[in-house]
NUVEXKOL-336807 format. One record per atom (N, C-alpha, C): residue number from 1; residue in three letters; chain; z, x, y. Coordinates in steps of 0.05 Angstrom, whole numbers, plus 5000, padded with zeros to 4 digits. Each point is the difference from the previous one (the first is absolute). Layout:
BEGIN
NODE    nr   rest   kette     c3     c1     c2
NODE   NUM    ALA       A      Z      X      Y
...
//
This chain:
BEGIN
NODE    nr   rest   kette     c3     c1     c2
NODE     1    MET       A   5409   4044   3576
NODE     1    MET       A   5005   5023   4982
NODE     1    MET       A   4997   5024   5012
NODE     2    ILE       A   5019   5006   5016
NODE     2    ILE       A   5000   5025   5015
NODE     2    ILE       A   5014   5022   4985
NODE     3    GLY       A   4994   5022   5000
NODE     3    GLY       A   5011   5023   4987
NODE     3    GLY       A   4985   5015   4980
NODE     4    VAL       A   5003   4996   4977
NODE     4    VAL       A   4986   5013   4975
NODE     4    VAL       A   4971   4994   5006
NODE     5    ASN       A   4988   4985   5008
NODE     5    ASN       A   4970   4991   5005
NODE     5    ASN       A   4996   5021   5022
NODE     6    ASN       A   5014   5003   5021
NODE     6    ASN       A   4990   5018   5020
NODE     6    ASN       A   4998   5027   4985
NODE     7    PHE       A   5018   5009   4983
NODE     7    PHE       A   5003   5028   4991
NODE     7    PHE       A   4977   5003   4981
NODE     8    GLY       A   4994   4980   4982
NODE     8    GLY       A   4981   5001   4982
NODE     8    GLY       A   4972   4998   5011
NODE     9    LEU       A   4995   4985   5015
NODE     9    LEU       A   4973   4999   5011
NODE     9    LEU       A   4991   5012   5027
NODE    10    GLY       A   5016   5014   5009
NODE    10    GLY       A   4991   5014   5019
NODE    10    GLY       A   5017   5027   5006
NODE    11    ASP       A   4996   5010   5029
NODE    11    ASP       A   5014   5024   5001
NODE    11    ASP       A   5027   4994   5020
NODE    12    ASP       A   5012   4977   5002
NODE    12    ASP       A   5022   4996   5015
NODE    12    ASP       A   5024   5013   4993
NODE    13    THR       A   5013   5009   5021
NODE    13    THR       A   5022   5012   4994
NODE    13    THR       A   5024   4982   5000
NODE    14    PRO       A   5028   5009   4994
NODE    14    PRO       A   5020   4987   5000
NODE    14    PRO       A   5004   4987   5026
NODE    15    GLU       A   5000   5016   5023
NODE    15    GLU       A   4998   4988   5029
NODE    15    GLU       A   4980   4977   5003
NODE    16    ASP       A   4979   5004   4991
NODE    16    ASP       A   4975   4976   5003
NODE    16    ASP       A   5013   4975   4989
NODE    17    VAL       A   5008   5006   4973
NODE    17    VAL       A   5012   4972   4986
NODE    17    VAL       A   5024   4991   5017
NODE    18    PHE       A   5016   5017   5010
NODE    18    PHE       A   5023   4985   5015
NODE    18    PHE       A   4988   4987   5025
NODE    19    ARG       A   4979   5010   5016
NODE    19    ARG       A   4991   4986   5020
NODE    19    ARG       A   4987   4974   4994
NODE    20    GLY       A   4988   5000   4974
NODE    20    GLY       A   4991   4972   4993
NODE    20    GLY       A   5019   4979   4991
NODE    21    VAL       A   5019   5009   4990
NODE    21    VAL       A   5024   4984   4993
NODE    21    VAL       A   5011   4994   5028
NODE    22    GLU       A   5005   5013   5015
NODE    22    GLU       A   5014   4995   5028
NODE    22    GLU       A   4982   4981   5016
NODE    23    ALA       A   4974   5002   4998
NODE    23    ALA       A   4982   4981   5012
NODE    23    ALA       A   5000   4969   4989
NODE    24    VAL       A   5005   5001   4970
NODE    24    VAL       A   5004   4975   4989
NODE    24    VAL       A   5027   4984   5012
NODE    25    VAL       A   5019   5021   4998
NODE    25    VAL       A   5027   4989   5007
NODE    25    VAL       A   5001   4989   5031
NODE    26    ASP       A   4987   5017   5016
NODE    26    ASP       A   4994   4993   5028
NODE    26    ASP       A   4989   4970   5001
NODE    27    GLN       A   4976   4998   4984
NODE    27    GLN       A   4984   4976   5003
NODE    27    GLN       A   5016   4975   4988
NODE    28    VAL       A   5015   5005   4980
NODE    28    VAL       A   5016   4980   4990
NODE    28    VAL       A   5024   4990   5019
NODE    29    GLN       A   5012   5022   5014
NODE    29    GLN       A   5022   4997   5018
NODE    29    GLN       A   4988   4980   5024
NODE    30    ALA       A   4974   5011   5011
NODE    30    ALA       A   4988   4987   5022
NODE    30    ALA       A   4993   4969   4989
NODE    31    VAL       A   4991   4992   4982
NODE    31    VAL       A   4995   4973   4991
NODE    31    VAL       A   5023   4985   4990
NODE    32    PHE       A   5016   5012   4990
NODE    32    PHE       A   5021   4985   4988
NODE    32    PHE       A   5026   5012   5009
NODE    33    ASP       A   5007   4999   5023
NODE    33    ASP       A   5022   5014   5017
NODE    33    ASP       A   5031   4998   4986
NODE    34    ASP       A   5003   4978   4984
NODE    34    ASP       A   5026   4997   4988
NODE    34    ASP       A   5001   5002   4971
NODE    35    ALA       A   4976   5011   4988
NODE    35    ALA       A   5000   5006   4972
NODE    35    ALA       A   5016   5023   4993
NODE    36    GLU       A   5013   4995   4972
NODE    36    GLU       A   5012   5023   4990
NODE    36    GLU       A   4981   5014   4981
NODE    37    ILE       A   4996   5023   5004
NODE    37    ILE       A   4979   5015   4986
NODE    37    ILE       A   5016   5017   4979
NODE    38    LEU       A   4995   4997   4975
NODE    38    LEU       A   5006   5017   4977
NODE    38    LEU       A   4975   5019   4997
NODE    39    LEU       A   5004   5024   5006
NODE    39    LEU       A   4985   5023   5000
NODE    39    LEU       A   5007   5020   4977
NODE    40    LEU       A   4980   5001   4980
NODE    40    LEU       A   5009   5017   4975
NODE    40    LEU       A   4987   5028   5005
NODE    41    GLY       A   5014   5021   4987
NODE    41    GLY       A   4986   5024   4999
NODE    41    GLY       A   4977   5000   4980
NODE    42    ILE       A   4981   5019   5004
NODE    42    ILE       A   4980   5002   4981
NODE    42    ILE       A   5005   5008   4969
NODE    43    LEU       A   4993   4990   4985
NODE    43    LEU       A   5011   5004   4973
NODE    43    LEU       A   4987   5027   4991
NODE    44    PRO       A   5016   5014   4982
NODE    44    PRO       A   4989   5027   4988
NODE    44    PRO       A   4971   4993   4984
NODE    45    TYR       A   4988   5020   4995
NODE    45    TYR       A   4976   4996   4982
NODE    45    TYR       A   4994   5027   4989
NODE    46    GLY       A   4985   5001   4978
NODE    46    GLY       A   4995   5023   4986
NODE    46    GLY       A   5022   5005   4977
NODE    47    ALA       A   4991   5009   4976
NODE    47    ALA       A   5019   5002   4979
NODE    47    ALA       A   5025   5020   5006
NODE    48    GLN       A   4993   5020   5013
NODE    48    GLN       A   5022   5026   5001
NODE    48    GLN       A   5009   5000   5029
NODE    49    PRO       A   5027   5008   5002
NODE    49    PRO       A   5009   5010   5028
NODE    49    PRO       A   4990   5025   5011
NODE    50    GLY       A   5009   5005   5026
NODE    50    GLY       A   4987   5025   5011
NODE    50    GLY       A   4972   5000   5005
NODE    51    THR       A   4985   4984   5000
NODE    51    THR       A   4973   5004   5003
NODE    51    THR       A   4992   4992   5034
NODE    52    PRO       A   4979   5013   5008
NODE    52    PRO       A   4996   4991   5028
NODE    52    PRO       A   4997   4970   5008
NODE    53    GLU       A   4992   4983   4981
NODE    53    GLU       A   5001   4971   5005
NODE    53    GLU       A   5031   4992   5007
NODE    54    ARG       A   5018   5006   4980
NODE    54    ARG       A   5025   4992   5003
NODE    54    ARG       A   5013   5010   5025
NODE    55    ALA       A   4989   5026   5012
NODE    55    ALA       A   5012   5012   5022
NODE    55    ALA       A   4992   4982   5026
NODE    56    GLN       A   4974   4990   4996
NODE    56    GLN       A   4986   4985   5025
NODE    56    GLN       A   5019   4972   4999
NODE    57    VAL       A   5004   4988   4977
NODE    57    VAL       A   5013   4974   5000
NODE    57    VAL       A   5030   5006   5013
NODE    58    ALA       A   5012   5022   4991
NODE    58    ALA       A   5031   5004   5010
NODE    58    ALA       A   4997   5005   5032
NODE    59    GLU       A   4980   5013   5008
NODE    59    GLU       A   5000   5008   5030
NODE    59    GLU       A   4994   4975   5013
NODE    60    ALA       A   4980   4982   4991
NODE    60    ALA       A   4996   4978   5013
NODE    60    ALA       A   5024   4980   5004
NODE    61    ASN       A   5011   4997   4975
NODE    61    ASN       A   5026   4985   5002
NODE    61    ASN       A   5019   5007   5018
NODE    62    LEU       A   5005   5024   5001
NODE    62    LEU       A   5021   5012   5020
NODE    62    LEU       A   4992   4991   5026
NODE    63    LYS       A   4975   5002   5011
NODE    63    LYS       A   4990   4991   5025
NODE    63    LYS       A   5003   4967   5002
NODE    64    ILE       A   4991   4985   4980
NODE    64    ILE       A   5003   4973   5003
NODE    64    ILE       A   5027   4989   4996
NODE    65    ALA       A   5019   5017   4989
NODE    65    ALA       A   5027   4989   4999
NODE    65    ALA       A   5011   4999   5029
NODE    66    GLY       A   4993   5013   5021
NODE    66    GLY       A   5005   4999   5026
NODE    66    GLY       A   4993   4971   5014
NODE    67    LEU       A   4983   4988   4989
NODE    67    LEU       A   4994   4972   5010
NODE    67    LEU       A   5023   4981   4993
NODE    68    GLY       A   5012   5009   4981
NODE    68    GLY       A   5028   4982   4991
NODE    68    GLY       A   5019   4999   5021
NODE    69    ASP       A   4997   5018   5022
NODE    69    ASP       A   5017   5002   5022
NODE    69    ASP       A   4996   4977   5021
NODE    70    ARG       A   4977   4988   4995
NODE    70    ARG       A   4991   4976   5024
NODE    70    ARG       A   5019   4974   4989
NODE    71    GLU       A   5005   4987   5020
NODE    71    GLU       A   5010   4971   4997
NODE    71    GLU       A   4985   4982   4981
NODE    72    ARG       A   5009   4990   4981
NODE    72    ARG       A   4988   4983   4980
NODE    72    ARG       A   4980   5014   4982
NODE    73    VAL       A   5002   5027   4996
NODE    73    VAL       A   4986   5011   4983
NODE    73    VAL       A   5020   5013   4979
NODE    74    HIS       A   4996   4996   4973
NODE    74    HIS       A   5017   5011   4979
NODE    74    HIS       A   4982   5017   4982
NODE    75    PHE       A   5007   5022   5002
NODE    75    PHE       A   4983   5022   4985
NODE    75    PHE       A   5017   5006   4975
NODE    76    HIS       A   4988   5000   4974
NODE    76    HIS       A   5011   5003   4975
NODE    76    HIS       A   4981   5017   4982
NODE    77    ASP       A   5009   5025   4989
NODE    77    ASP       A   4978   5014   4985
NODE    77    ASP       A   5011   4996   4967
NODE    78    ILE       A   4988   4984   4983
NODE    78    ILE       A   5006   4994   4975
NODE    78    ILE       A   4986   5016   4984
NODE    79    GLY       A   4985   5023   5008
NODE    79    GLY       A   4984   5016   4983
NODE    79    GLY       A   5012   5010   4977
NODE    80    ALA       A   5025   5006   5004
NODE    80    ALA       A   5016   5014   4978
NODE    80    ALA       A   5002   4989   4977
NODE    81    ALA       A   5003   4969   5000
NODE    81    ALA       A   5001   4985   4980
NODE    81    ALA       A   4982   4998   4981
NODE    82    PHE       A   4975   5011   5008
NODE    82    PHE       A   4976   5000   4981
NODE    82    PHE       A   4998   5030   4986
NODE    83    LEU       A   5021   5014   5007
NODE    83    LEU       A   4995   5030   4986
NODE    83    LEU       A   5022   5001   4975
NODE    84    GLN       A   4995   5022   4982
NODE    84    GLN       A   5014   5001   4979
NODE    84    GLN       A   5023   5023   5012
NODE    85    PRO       A   5017   5008   4983
NODE    85    PRO       A   5022   5019   5015
NODE    85    PRO       A   4986   5028   5003
NODE    86    ASP       A   4977   5005   4989
NODE    86    ASP       A   4989   5026   5006
NODE    86    ASP       A   4979   5000   5019
NODE    87    GLY       A   4998   4974   5014
NODE    87    GLY       A   4983   5000   5021
NODE    87    GLY       A   4972   4989   4992
NODE    88    THR       A   4993   4995   4972
NODE    88    THR       A   4976   4990   4995
NODE    88    THR       A   4997   4973   5000
NODE    89    ILE       A   4972   4987   5000
NODE    89    ILE       A   5001   4974   4999
NODE    89    ILE       A   4993   4992   4972
NODE    90    SER       A   5009   4984   4988
NODE    90    SER       A   4997   4988   4971
NODE    90    SER       A   4972   4986   4996
NODE    91    PRO       A   4985   5000   4982
NODE    91    PRO       A   4974   4983   5002
NODE    91    PRO       A   5009   4971   4994
NODE    92    ASP       A   5024   4999   4993
NODE    92    ASP       A   5010   4974   4992
NODE    92    ASP       A   5008   4983   5029
NODE    93    ILE       A   5003   5014   5024
NODE    93    ILE       A   5004   4989   5025
NODE    93    ILE       A   4975   5002   5015
NODE    94    MET       A   4984   5021   5001
NODE    94    MET       A   4973   5000   5010
NODE    94    MET       A   4982   5012   4980
NODE    95    ALA       A   4982   4988   4988
NODE    95    ALA       A   4985   5008   4977
NODE    95    ALA       A   4978   5022   5012
NODE    96    ASP       A   4993   4998   5022
NODE    96    ASP       A   4982   5020   5014
NODE    96    ASP       A   5016   5017   5020
NODE    97    PHE       A   5023   4996   4999
NODE    97    PHE       A   5021   5016   5016
NODE    97    PHE       A   4996   4994   5032
NODE    98    LEU       A   4987   4975   5003
NODE    98    LEU       A   4993   4992   5027
NODE    98    LEU       A   5010   4974   5006
NODE    99    HIS       A   4989   4982   4984
NODE    99    HIS       A   5002   4967   4998
NODE    99    HIS       A   5022   4994   4981
NODE   100    PRO       A   5021   4978   5009
NODE   100    PRO       A   5022   4994   4982
NODE   100    PRO       A   4989   4982   4976
NODE   101    THR       A   5008   5005   4979
NODE   101    THR       A   4998   4982   4975
NODE   101    THR       A   5013   4978   5004
NODE   102    GLU       A   5004   4980   4981
NODE   102    GLU       A   5020   4976   4998
NODE   102    GLU       A   5029   5011   5004
NODE   103    ALA       A   5006   5025   4987
NODE   103    ALA       A   5025   5013   5000
NODE   103    ALA       A   5009   5009   5025
NODE   104    GLY       A   4978   5013   5014
NODE   104    GLY       A   4998   5010   5027
NODE   104    GLY       A   5011   4980   5016
NODE   105    TYR       A   4983   4976   5001
NODE   105    TYR       A   5007   4979   5018
NODE   105    TYR       A   5026   4988   4995
NODE   106    ALA       A   5014   5000   4979
NODE   106    ALA       A   5028   4995   4996
NODE   106    ALA       A   5017   5017   5011
NODE   107    VAL       A   4988   5024   4997
NODE   107    VAL       A   5021   5017   5018
NODE   107    VAL       A   4998   4996   5030
NODE   108    PHE       A   4975   4996   5009
NODE   108    PHE       A   4998   4991   5030
NODE   108    PHE       A   5017   4976   5008
NODE   109    ALA       A   4995   4979   4985
NODE   109    ALA       A   5018   4978   5002
NODE   109    ALA       A   5030   5004   5000
NODE   110    GLU       A   5007   5018   4983
NODE   110    GLU       A   5029   5003   4995
NODE   110    GLU       A   5011   5012   5025
NODE   111    GLN       A   4985   5020   5016
NODE   111    GLN       A   5001   5012   5024
NODE   111    GLN       A   5001   4983   5026
NODE   112    LEU       A   4980   4982   4996
NODE   112    LEU       A   4994   4984   5026
NODE   112    LEU       A   5022   4976   4999
NODE   113    ASN       A   5006   4987   4981
NODE   113    ASN       A   5014   4979   5002
NODE   113    ASN       A   5027   5003   5015
NODE   114    PRO       A   5017   5018   4994
NODE   114    PRO       A   5021   5002   5021
NODE   114    PRO       A   4997   5003   5027
NODE   115    LEU       A   4979   5015   5007
NODE   115    LEU       A   4992   5005   5026
NODE   115    LEU       A   4991   4976   5016
NODE   116    LEU       A   4985   4981   4982
NODE   116    LEU       A   4992   4972   5013
NODE   116    LEU       A   5025   4984   5003
NODE   117    GLU       A   5017   4998   4981
NODE   117    GLU       A   5026   4988   4999
NODE   117    GLU       A   5013   5006   5028
NODE   118    GLU       A   5002   5025   5002
NODE   118    GLU       A   5016   5010   5027
NODE   118    GLU       A   4987   4988   5024
NODE   119    LEU       A   4976   5002   5000
NODE   119    LEU       A   4986   4990   5026
NODE   119    LEU       A   5000   4971   5001
NODE   120    PHE       A   5001   4986   4980
NODE   120    PHE       A   4998   4970   5000
NODE   120    PHE       A   5029   4985   5002
NODE   121    ASP       A   5019   5020   4994
NODE   121    ASP       A   5030   4988   5000
NODE   121    ASP       A   5007   4994   5027
//
């Protein structure tokens, strides 16, 4: 669980979070050199758009997206699927505006399934 936890539990910057994600990808590639890695962007959190927290997530995701240029690393940012048209997060999707509800996990699965199908095709 890299990302939101770093922002919420410490003073980590988007660059710090990126370096952490990069270190995990490096380690996975070193141990499993033929692995296909599906790397997802950090999901948005907080009820409202335009907050410093949302800005941190967006900045970190821009940096993390660059890891998708590596061989066998597939980056996808599915965060927009969790947002309402006005950028808010519905409590039906994330009751605490952080952790997905059952409906939120259905959104997650809806986004993830085609990506997995493509990788396993």
